[in-house]
C-alpha positions as CSV (number, residue, x, y, z in Angstrom):
1,X,17.9,-28.5,-34.4
2,X,19.2,-30.6,-37.7
3,X,15.6,-31.3,-38.0
4,X,14.3,-27.8,-38.5
5,X,13.4,-26.6,-42.1
6,X,16.3,-24.6,-43.8
7,X,19.3,-25.8,-40.9
8,X,22.5,-25.3,-42.4
9,X,25.3,-26.4,-40.4
10,X,28.3,-24.5,-40.6
11,X,32.1,-25.3,-40.7
12,X,34.2,-24.2,-37.7
13,X,36.6,-21.8,-38.7
14,X,39.7,-20.4,-37.3
15,X,39.6,-16.8,-36.0
16,X,40.7,-13.9,-38.8
17,X,43.4,-11.7,-37.0
18,X,41.4,-8.1,-37.2
19,X,45.2,-6.2,-36.5
20,X,46.0,-6.0,-40.2
21,X,42.2,-5.3,-41.3
22,X,41.5,-2.4,-38.7
23,X,45.1,-0.7,-39.1
24,X,43.9,2.6,-38.1
25,X,43.3,0.9,-34.5
26,X,46.7,2.0,-33.2
27,X,45.9,0.4,-29.4
28,X,44.7,-3.1,-28.0
29,X,41.5,-1.3,-26.8
30,X,40.0,-0.4,-29.6
31,X,40.4,-4.3,-31.0
32,X,39.2,-5.9,-27.9
33,X,35.8,-3.6,-27.9
34,X,35.4,-4.4,-30.9
35,X,35.8,-8.3,-30.5
36,X,33.7,-8.0,-27.5
37,X,30.7,-6.1,-29.9
38,X,31.1,-8.8,-32.5
39,X,31.4,-12.0,-30.4
40,X,28.4,-14.3,-32.0
41,X,27.5,-15.5,-28.4
42,X,25.2,-13.2,-26.9
43,X,26.7,-14.3,-23.4
44,X,29.8,-13.3,-24.4
45,X,28.8,-10.1,-26.0
46,X,29.4,-7.0,-24.4
47,X,26.5,-5.2,-22.5
48,X,25.4,-1.5,-24.1
49,X,26.4,-0.1,-21.0
50,X,29.5,-2.1,-20.5
51,X,30.2,-1.2,-24.4
52,X,30.0,2.6,-23.6
53,X,31.8,2.9,-20.3
54,X,34.7,1.1,-21.9
55,X,38.0,2.5,-21.7
56,X,38.3,3.3,-25.3
57,X,35.5,6.2,-25.0
58,X,37.8,8.2,-22.7
59,X,41.4,7.7,-23.6
60,X,43.2,10.1,-25.6
61,X,42.9,10.8,-28.2
62,X,38.8,10.7,-27.9
63,X,37.1,8.7,-30.9
64,X,36.0,11.1,-33.6
């Protein structure tokens, strides 16, 4: 990989706590889904079907 043109090696960084950034997300369901959607590894990322079937979309109060 390092021999590829324009290869850039990124430093490992600690995860950012999203709770202070998304203070309107009052429950853990919203943040859990957000973290699954933002996963950089496609094998760990939630599928579209699973995301749409997440409890976030059916729990009260319903998303607007």
